[in-house]
C-alpha positions as CSV (number, residue, x, y, z in Angstrom):
1,X,82.9,92.7,94.6
2,X,81.6,92.7,98.1
3,X,79.5,95.6,99.3
4,X,78.7,96.8,102.8
5,X,75.0,96.1,102.4
6,X,75.5,92.4,101.7
7,X,74.5,90.0,104.5
8,X,77.4,88.3,106.2
9,X,75.9,84.9,105.6
10,X,75.4,85.6,101.9
11,X,79.0,86.9,101.6
12,X,80.5,83.8,103.3
13,X,78.3,81.5,101.2
14,X,79.4,83.1,97.9
15,X,83.0,83.7,98.9
16,X,84.2,81.2,101.5
17,X,87.7,82.5,101.1
18,X,86.7,85.5,103.2
19,X,86.1,83.5,106.4
20,X,89.7,84.1,107.6
21,X,89.3,87.8,107.0
22,X,86.2,88.0,109.2
23,X,87.9,85.9,111.9
24,X,91.0,88.2,111.8
25,X,88.8,91.1,112.5
26,X,87.3,89.4,115.5
27,X,84.0,88.5,113.8
28,X,84.0,84.8,114.5
29,X,80.3,84.4,114.9
30,X,79.7,83.7,111.2
31,X,77.3,80.9,112.1
32,X,75.2,82.8,114.5
33,X,71.6,83.8,113.7
34,X,72.6,87.5,113.3
35,X,74.9,86.7,110.5
36,X,72.0,85.6,108.4
37,X,70.2,88.9,108.4
38,X,72.9,91.4,109.5
39,X,74.8,93.2,106.7
40,X,78.5,93.6,106.8
41,X,78.4,97.2,107.9
42,X,76.0,96.4,110.8
43,X,78.1,93.5,111.9
44,X,81.3,95.5,111.8
45,X,79.9,98.3,113.8
46,X,78.5,95.9,116.4
47,X,82.1,94.5,116.8
48,X,83.8,97.9,116.8
49,X,85.5,97.1,113.4
50,X,86.6,99.8,110.9
51,X,84.2,99.0,108.1
52,X,86.4,100.5,105.4
53,X,89.4,98.4,106.4
54,X,87.2,95.3,106.6
55,X,85.8,95.9,103.1
56,X,89.2,96.4,101.6
57,X,90.4,93.1,103.1
58,X,87.3,91.2,102.1
59,X,87.6,92.4,98.5
60,X,91.3,91.8,98.5
61,X,90.6,88.1,99.5
62,X,88.0,87.8,96.7
63,X,90.3,89.3,94.1
64,X,93.2,87.0,95.1
65,X,90.9,84.0,94.8
66,X,90.0,85.0,91.3
67,X,93.7,85.2,90.2
68,X,94.3,81.5,91.0
């Protein structure tokens, strides 16, 4: 399960299937330096993204990946 306090870089590294989710929310700077230390909540707020919606979609992507 992904939590708001996980860094964006850590999340993408552990769960590469979430990349399209971040991109879909306009958070395409996954390779930028801020992604290494910024947590998901901080990144979402910086991009004006609804954190709860983002978290739901990220965890949905991870759970669907586990079903395969």
